[in-house]
C-alpha positions as CSV (number, residue, x, y, z in Angstrom):
1,M,0.0,0.0,-0.2
2,G,1.2,3.3,-0.6
3,Y,-0.2,7.0,-0.5
4,D,-0.3,9.5,-3.4
5,R,1.3,13.0,-2.3
6,P,1.2,15.9,-4.6
7,A,3.2,15.3,-7.6
8,V,6.7,17.0,-7.5
9,R,8.8,18.3,-10.4
10,R,12.6,19.0,-10.5
11,R,13.6,22.4,-11.0
12,I,16.9,24.3,-11.0
13,Y,16.5,27.7,-9.5
14,P,19.4,30.8,-10.7
15,L,21.1,31.9,-8.1
16,V,19.8,35.2,-7.0
17,V,22.0,38.4,-8.7
18,V,22.8,41.2,-6.7
19,A,22.7,44.5,-8.2
20,A,25.1,46.9,-8.0
21,L,24.4,49.6,-5.1
22,G,24.6,53.1,-5.2
23,I,27.2,55.3,-4.0
24,A,24.7,56.7,-1.3
25,I,23.8,53.0,-0.1
26,L,27.1,52.4,0.3
27,T,27.9,55.3,2.6
28,S,25.4,54.9,4.8
29,T,26.3,51.0,5.2
30,L,29.7,52.0,5.6
31,L,28.7,54.0,8.9
32,V,26.6,50.9,10.2
33,L,29.5,48.9,9.7
34,S,31.6,51.2,11.5
35,N,29.4,52.6,14.7
36,P,28.5,48.8,16.4
37,S,27.0,50.6,18.8
38,A,24.0,51.8,16.7
39,R,22.7,48.1,16.6
40,A,20.4,46.2,19.2
41,P,21.8,43.2,20.4
42,H,20.1,40.0,19.1
43,S,18.4,42.7,16.0
44,L,17.7,41.2,12.4
45,L,18.7,44.5,10.5
46,L,15.9,44.8,8.0
47,G,16.5,48.1,6.5
48,I,19.8,49.8,5.6
49,G,21.6,51.9,8.6
50,A,18.5,51.1,10.4
51,T,17.4,48.6,13.4
52,A,13.5,47.6,13.8
53,S,12.0,48.2,17.1
54,R,10.5,45.0,19.1
55,P,11.3,43.6,22.1
56,L,13.6,41.2,22.6
57,P,13.1,38.1,22.7
58,V,13.3,35.6,25.2
59,D,16.1,32.9,25.6
60,N,15.2,30.2,23.6
61,Q,17.2,27.9,24.8
62,T,14.9,27.5,28.0
63,H,11.9,27.5,25.6
64,L,12.7,24.5,23.1
65,Y,10.5,21.5,22.6
66,V,9.8,18.7,20.3
67,L,6.8,17.5,18.5
68,D,6.0,13.9,17.9
69,G,3.9,12.9,15.1
70,W,1.4,11.2,17.6
71,G,1.0,14.8,19.2
72,G,3.2,14.8,22.1
73,V,5.4,17.7,23.0
74,H,8.4,17.3,24.8
75,P,10.9,19.7,26.8
76,V,14.1,19.8,25.5
77,G,17.2,21.1,28.3
78,A,15.3,23.2,31.2
79,S,12.2,23.9,29.4
80,R,9.0,23.1,31.5
81,A,6.3,21.0,30.6
82,L,3.9,22.2,28.4
83,A,0.3,20.9,28.7
84,T,-1.1,19.6,25.4
85,S,-5.0,19.0,24.2
86,A,-5.0,16.6,21.0
87,S,-3.1,13.0,20.6
88,W,-3.4,10.8,17.9
89,P,-1.9,6.9,19.4
90,T,-2.3,5.3,15.8
91,K,-1.6,8.2,13.5
92,D,1.3,10.5,12.4
93,I,-0.6,13.6,12.1
94,A,0.8,15.7,14.1
95,Y,2.8,17.8,11.7
96,S,4.3,21.3,13.2
97,L,4.7,23.0,16.2
98,A,4.8,26.8,17.0
99,L,4.8,28.9,19.9
100,F,4.3,32.3,21.3
101,P,7.0,34.9,21.6
102,D,7.3,34.3,25.5
103,G,6.9,30.6,25.1
104,S,4.4,30.4,27.3
105,G,2.3,28.1,25.0
106,G,1.1,27.7,21.0
107,Y,-0.3,25.4,18.5
108,V,0.0,21.5,17.2
109,M,-0.9,21.6,13.9
110,D,-2.4,18.3,12.3
111,G,-2.1,17.5,8.6
112,W,-5.4,18.7,8.0
113,G,-4.8,22.1,9.2
114,G,-6.4,21.8,12.4
115,L,-4.9,23.7,15.6
116,H,-4.6,22.5,19.1
117,P,-3.6,24.3,21.9
118,V,-0.6,23.8,23.5
119,G,0.3,25.5,27.1
120,S,-1.4,28.8,27.7
121,A,-2.9,29.1,24.2
122,P,-6.7,29.5,23.7
123,A,-8.7,27.6,20.8
124,V,-8.1,29.2,17.5
125,D,-9.6,28.4,14.2
126,S,-7.4,27.8,11.1
127,H,-9.8,28.5,9.0
128,V,-8.7,25.8,6.8
129,Y,-9.3,21.8,6.6
130,W,-8.6,19.4,4.1
131,P,-10.5,16.2,5.0
132,H,-9.2,14.3,2.0
133,W,-5.7,16.3,1.5
134,I,-2.9,16.2,4.3
135,G,-1.9,19.4,2.9
136,A,-0.8,21.4,6.2
137,R,2.5,21.6,6.3
138,E,3.8,24.7,8.6
139,I,2.5,27.0,11.2
140,V,4.4,30.1,12.9
141,M,3.2,32.7,15.2
142,A,3.3,36.1,14.7
143,P,6.3,38.3,16.4
144,W,3.0,40.4,17.9
145,S,0.9,37.1,19.6
146,S,0.4,36.1,22.8
147,S,-2.2,34.0,24.5
148,L,-4.1,37.0,24.9
149,A,-4.3,37.9,21.4
150,P,-3.1,34.8,19.4
151,A,-1.9,35.4,15.9
152,G,-0.2,33.4,12.9
153,Y,-0.2,31.5,9.9
154,L,-0.4,28.0,8.1
155,L,1.6,27.0,5.3
156,D,0.3,24.5,2.7
157,A,1.9,22.2,0.7
158,D,1.7,24.3,-2.4
159,G,2.8,27.8,-0.4
160,G,-0.6,28.8,0.1
161,I,-0.5,31.0,3.5
162,H,-3.2,31.3,5.8
163,P,-4.1,33.6,8.5
164,F,-5.3,32.9,11.9
165,G,-6.3,33.9,15.2
166,G,-6.1,37.7,14.6
167,A,-3.4,37.8,12.3
168,T,-4.4,39.5,8.6
169,A,-3.7,38.3,5.1
170,V,-0.1,38.4,3.7
171,T,0.2,39.2,0.0
172,G,2.8,38.0,-2.8
173,N,3.4,34.6,-1.8
174,A,4.7,32.2,-4.5
175,I,2.6,28.9,-5.0
176,W,3.2,25.7,-6.4
177,Q,-0.3,24.6,-7.7
178,S,-0.5,20.5,-7.1
179,Q,3.2,20.4,-6.7
180,G,3.5,19.8,-2.5
181,I,6.9,21.5,-2.8
182,A,6.5,24.0,0.0
183,R,8.9,23.2,3.1
184,A,9.0,26.2,5.8
185,L,7.7,29.1,6.3
186,I,9.3,32.3,8.6
187,L,8.4,35.9,9.3
188,T,10.6,38.8,9.7
189,P,11.0,39.8,13.3
190,D,9.5,43.3,12.4
191,S,6.1,42.5,11.0
192,T,3.6,44.0,12.2
193,P,-0.5,43.4,12.0
194,Q,-0.3,45.9,9.1
195,S,2.4,45.2,7.2
196,V,3.6,41.0,7.5
197,M,6.8,39.9,5.5
198,G,8.6,37.0,5.4
199,Y,9.7,34.0,3.5
200,T,8.7,30.4,2.1
201,L,11.4,27.8,1.5
202,D,10.5,25.3,-1.5
203,G,12.2,21.6,-1.0
204,Y,14.6,22.9,-3.7
205,G,16.2,25.5,-1.6
206,G,14.6,28.6,-3.2
207,I,13.9,31.2,-0.7
208,H,10.7,33.4,-1.6
209,A,10.0,36.6,-0.3
210,F,6.3,38.0,0.2
211,G,4.6,41.0,2.0
212,G,7.3,43.0,0.9
213,A,10.2,41.3,2.7
214,R,13.8,41.8,0.8
215,P,15.0,39.4,-1.7
216,I,17.6,36.5,-0.3
217,A,20.6,36.9,-1.8
218,G,23.7,33.7,-1.9
219,A,21.0,30.7,-1.0
220,V,22.2,27.5,-2.1
221,H,20.0,25.6,-4.9
222,W,19.9,21.9,-5.4
223,S,18.0,20.0,-7.9
224,E,16.3,17.8,-5.8
225,D,13.9,17.9,-2.8
226,V,16.8,18.0,0.1
227,A,15.6,21.5,1.9
228,R,14.4,21.1,5.1
229,G,14.2,24.1,7.0
230,V,15.4,27.9,7.3
231,A,16.1,30.6,10.1
232,L,17.2,34.1,10.3
233,T,19.8,35.4,12.4
234,D,21.5,38.6,13.2
235,G,22.9,40.2,10.5
236,L,26.5,42.8,11.0
237,N,25.1,45.3,8.5
238,G,22.3,46.3,6.4
239,L,22.4,45.4,3.1
240,F,21.9,41.1,3.0
241,V,18.8,39.6,5.5
242,Q,21.3,36.5,6.9
243,G,20.2,33.1,7.8
244,Y,21.2,29.5,6.8
245,T,19.4,26.7,5.2
246,L,19.2,22.9,6.3
247,D,19.3,20.2,4.0
248,Y,17.9,16.9,4.8
249,S,21.9,15.6,5.8
250,G,22.1,17.9,8.0
251,G,24.3,20.4,6.5
252,I,23.7,24.1,7.2
253,H,24.4,26.6,4.4
254,P,24.5,30.2,5.0
255,F,23.1,33.1,2.7
256,G,23.1,37.0,2.9
257,G,26.7,36.8,4.0
258,A,26.1,35.0,7.4
259,P,29.0,33.4,8.6
260,A,29.8,29.4,8.3
261,V,28.8,27.3,11.3
262,Q,30.2,24.4,12.8
263,Q,27.7,21.5,12.7
264,S,27.6,18.7,15.4
265,A,25.6,16.0,13.3
266,L,25.9,15.2,9.7
267,W,24.0,12.2,7.7
268,P,25.6,12.0,4.2
269,N,22.8,11.2,1.5
270,Q,20.4,10.3,3.8
271,D,17.3,12.3,4.6
272,M,17.5,12.6,8.3
273,A,17.6,16.0,9.5
274,D,14.4,17.6,10.3
275,S,14.2,21.2,11.8
276,L,16.5,24.1,12.6
277,V,16.0,26.4,15.0
278,A,18.4,29.4,15.5
279,W,19.4,30.5,18.9
280,T,18.0,33.9,20.3
281,A,20.1,34.7,22.6
282,A,23.4,33.8,20.6
283,P,26.3,36.4,20.8
284,A,26.4,39.4,18.4
285,G,28.2,38.1,15.1
286,S,28.1,34.2,16.3
287,P,25.1,32.7,15.4
288,G,23.9,29.4,16.6
289,G,20.8,27.2,17.0
290,W,19.9,23.5,17.1
291,V,19.0,21.1,15.0
292,L,16.4,18.4,15.3
293,D,17.0,14.8,13.6
294,R,14.1,12.4,12.9
295,H,14.9,10.1,15.9
296,G,14.3,13.1,18.3
297,D,17.8,14.0,18.9
298,V,18.8,17.8,19.4
299,R,22.0,18.7,17.6
300,A,23.3,22.1,18.4
301,W,25.4,24.3,16.0
302,G,27.1,27.2,15.9
303,S,27.3,28.7,19.1
304,A,24.3,27.5,20.7
305,P,25.0,25.0,24.0
306,A,24.2,21.3,23.7
307,L,21.1,20.5,25.2
308,A,19.5,17.2,26.0
309,A,16.3,15.8,24.5
310,S,14.0,14.6,27.1
311,K,12.4,11.8,24.6
312,T,13.9,10.5,21.7
313,W,12.9,7.5,19.5
314,P,15.8,4.9,17.8
315,G,14.5,3.2,14.7
316,W,11.8,5.9,14.5
317,D,11.1,8.4,11.8
318,I,8.7,10.2,14.3
319,A,10.2,13.3,15.1
320,R,8.0,16.1,13.3
321,G,9.3,19.6,14.3
322,M,11.1,21.6,16.8
323,A,9.7,24.8,18.3
324,G,11.4,27.5,20.4
325,A,9.8,30.8,21.7
326,G,8.6,32.7,18.8
327,S,9.3,29.8,16.3
328,G,7.8,26.9,14.4
329,G,8.6,23.9,13.0
330,G,7.5,20.9,11.5
331,S,7.7,18.0,8.9
332,T,6.0,14.9,7.2
333,E,7.5,11.2,7.3
334,R,9.4,10.0,4.7
335,T,8.3,7.7,2.1
336,I,11.4,5.1,2.7
337,L,12.5,4.3,6.2
338,D,15.7,3.1,8.0
339,A,15.9,-0.7,8.5
340,Q,13.4,-2.4,11.1
341,P,15.0,-5.8,11.9
342,I,12.4,-6.9,14.9
343,S,11.7,-10.5,15.3
344,D,10.3,-12.6,18.1
345,G,9.2,-16.1,18.6
346,W,6.6,-15.6,16.6
347,G,8.6,-14.8,13.8
348,T,9.8,-11.8,11.8
349,Y,8.8,-8.5,11.2
350,Y,9.0,-7.2,7.7
351,N,8.2,-3.5,6.4
352,Q,7.8,-2.8,2.8
353,R,9.0,0.9,3.3
354,D,12.3,-1.0,4.7
355,T,15.1,1.2,2.9
356,R,17.0,-2.7,2.2
357,W,14.2,-3.2,-0.4
358,A,11.5,-0.3,-0.7
359,S,13.0,0.1,-3.7
360,S,13.4,-3.3,-5.5
361,S,11.1,-4.0,-8.2
362,V,7.9,-6.3,-8.0
363,G,8.6,-9.5,-10.1
364,A,8.9,-7.9,-14.2
365,A,6.6,-4.9,-12.9
366,T,7.8,-1.3,-12.7
367,Y,6.2,-0.8,-9.2
368,P,8.7,-0.8,-6.4
369,V,7.9,-3.0,-3.3
370,W,7.3,0.4,-0.7
371,Q,4.3,1.1,-3.1
372,I,2.6,-2.4,-3.7
373,G,4.7,-4.6,-1.5
374,C,2.1,-5.1,1.1
375,L,0.6,-9.0,0.6
376,L,4.6,-10.0,-0.6
377,S,5.6,-8.7,2.9
378,D,2.8,-10.0,4.6
379,L,3.8,-13.6,2.7
380,A,7.7,-13.4,4.1
381,M,6.4,-12.4,7.7
382,V,4.4,-15.6,7.2
383,Y,7.4,-18.0,6.0
384,S,9.7,-16.7,8.9
385,H,7.0,-17.9,11.2
386,F,7.3,-21.3,10.0
387,G,10.9,-21.2,10.3
388,F,11.9,-19.7,6.5
389,R,14.1,-16.7,8.0
390,S,15.9,-16.4,4.9
391,V,13.0,-15.2,3.1
392,T,12.5,-11.4,2.7
393,P,10.3,-8.9,0.8
394,A,13.3,-9.1,-1.5
395,T,13.5,-12.6,-2.3
396,I,9.9,-12.6,-2.9
397,A,9.8,-9.8,-5.2
398,A,12.9,-11.4,-7.2
399,H,10.2,-14.4,-8.0
400,T,9.4,-12.6,-11.7
401,E,7.1,-15.8,-12.3
402,W,5.0,-15.0,-9.3
403,F,3.4,-11.6,-10.7
404,N,1.9,-10.4,-13.6
405,G,2.8,-7.6,-15.1
406,N,1.2,-5.3,-12.9
407,G,2.7,-6.8,-9.9
408,A,-0.1,-8.5,-8.5
409,I,0.5,-11.7,-7.0
410,F,-0.7,-15.0,-8.4
411,N,-2.7,-17.0,-5.9
412,S,-0.3,-19.8,-6.6
413,A,2.4,-18.3,-5.1
414,L,0.7,-18.0,-1.6
415,K,2.2,-20.8,-0.6
416,V,4.7,-22.3,2.5
417,P,6.5,-25.6,1.9
418,G,4.5,-28.3,4.0
419,H,1.7,-26.2,5.0
420,T,-1.7,-25.5,3.4
421,T,-3.2,-22.5,2.0
422,V,-7.1,-21.5,2.3
423,I,-8.2,-18.4,0.7
424,V,-12.0,-17.3,2.0
425,E,-13.6,-14.4,0.0
426,N,-15.9,-12.3,2.0
427,P,-14.9,-14.1,4.9
428,G,-16.9,-13.9,8.4
429,L,-15.2,-12.7,12.2
430,G,-15.9,-16.1,13.3
431,W,-14.2,-18.0,10.4
432,I,-11.1,-15.5,11.3
433,Q,-11.0,-16.2,14.5
434,A,-11.4,-20.0,14.4
435,Q,-8.5,-19.8,12.4
436,V,-6.2,-17.4,14.6
437,S,-7.2,-19.2,17.8
438,A,-5.6,-22.6,16.4
439,G,-2.7,-20.8,16.0
440,H,-2.6,-20.1,12.2
441,P,-1.1,-16.7,10.6
442,V,-4.3,-15.2,9.0
443,V,-3.8,-12.6,6.2
444,V,-6.7,-10.5,5.7
445,G,-7.4,-7.7,2.5
446,M,-9.1,-4.4,3.0
447,N,-10.7,-2.1,1.0
448,L,-9.8,1.7,2.1
449,P,-11.7,4.5,2.1
450,T,-9.4,6.2,-0.7
451,G,-10.2,3.3,-2.6
452,S,-7.1,1.3,-2.5
453,T,-6.6,-2.0,-0.6
454,H,-4.2,-3.0,2.1
455,F,-3.0,-6.0,3.6
456,V,-2.1,-7.3,7.0
457,T,-0.9,-10.2,9.0
458,L,-3.4,-11.3,12.4
459,T,-0.8,-12.9,14.4
460,G,-3.2,-13.6,17.6
461,L,-6.3,-12.9,19.2
462,N,-6.7,-9.4,21.6
463,G,-9.5,-10.2,23.5
464,A,-12.8,-11.2,22.4
465,S,-13.3,-9.0,18.9
466,D,-9.8,-7.7,18.1
467,F,-6.4,-9.4,16.6
468,W,-2.5,-8.8,17.5
469,T,-1.4,-7.3,13.6
470,D,1.9,-7.1,11.6
471,D,1.3,-4.3,9.4
472,P,3.8,-3.9,6.6
473,W,3.0,0.0,6.1
474,E,2.9,1.4,9.6
475,Q,6.5,1.5,11.6
476,N,7.8,-1.1,13.4
477,A,4.0,-2.0,13.4
478,M,4.7,-5.3,14.6
479,H,2.0,-7.0,17.0
480,V,-0.4,-3.7,17.0
481,T,-4.3,-3.9,17.5
482,F,-5.9,-4.5,14.3
483,S,-8.6,-2.1,15.8
484,G,-7.9,1.7,16.2
485,D,-8.0,4.9,13.8
486,W,-5.5,3.5,11.9
487,F,-5.1,5.2,8.0
488,D,-4.9,1.8,7.0
489,R,-7.7,0.0,8.0
490,G,-11.3,-1.1,6.1
491,P,-13.4,-3.6,5.5
492,I,-12.2,-7.2,5.1
493,Y,-13.2,-8.7,1.8
494,E,-10.2,-11.3,1.9
495,A,-9.1,-14.1,4.5
496,I,-5.8,-15.9,3.6
497,A,-4.8,-18.5,6.0
498,F,-2.0,-20.7,6.3
499,I,-2.8,-23.7,7.8
């Protein structure tokens, strides 16, 4: 089984060309450079030779949090715990977290566009909801927002920016219709309700100004979808907006003349880095911050101090965003997962999206295992249950004679040496329970609300009307409940018992 995401087209953006500046502008810039006392600490210079008037931000190293895909919000370092209002124990659907500038609260955003209060935040309506499109990508809180006057913005996958609370609409934002390539949203700290400025990041590294924000110079660009986050930092002059772009392997790339920084973790050629946050109390001229990886570890960069995460998930891609006071972050699950070598006395668990075979073709078809390989992964699990531990989804997919040209497996291939296979269409619950109760593994096919189908393996009874289940799509889903608010459950139309 697989889920269709909006199509993404490759593109290469040309580097921004900065025009030559006039003598008068250069003169005013030199005056700023020669007079450091004219610059307030921790301020981002947004006008040439002038600073924006705004309150100093709180030190976000004590207001830093990690969001997991089930809706949990976990403090980092000495940050205090924040109460949450929503959770999804069987759905990886919490995609973004954003906090007020004082760090007292904020909102968790789900993939459909719903907003759920955290800490001191009151309930608000995002005014968008996509029940048939998991298209919400990130939220940020406005620089003037608070629990008494919440205001923020929601970024959708195609670049749309949707105000909520007391926020006003933005203008001039880039749109990528049906491409699903928007990755991050950030506001300039001098934005006001009357003048909201900021930038959106696309997956190729393009940083797109809106609301009259100045263009970004010198940002790195890629020909593939590898950009994951963006942060603005203090500049040393009024010429350029400075900051950093995060790539999926942990690389932190300066733009606008920002200095190069030391990274504490890199994952070459892996989609492992998740979110980027700048340290609000970094020393002038020495930026820093933190990177979140998909397992939940928090990695310091630049001048920022090392901080310990209160919760991590080794072997999981479930950390969905990191946010500090006044910032937001968010991500979605990767299609291809890390290896998931789980086994017990029942057998071995196999996930069709496991990197070891996810991209392998199914038979002679052009479809990969991650996309259509649920049933063959179930069959590999049944083989392991009967002692054939060398059989994997990859070895089954390699049997070209077992599949038709579209990758559908023939019924004749659904067999294990020494055992009998019984296939029943539209089976009753009692028949399935009797087979599982007798110790027989049963693979069931379901019709999903999306119109597709999915197969899982029932490994045991869970009370009077439920089953323990090995699900080849969900992460590490060995012996999970069949019941529950899963994405990949539906009416059973077929059962395959191995006796």
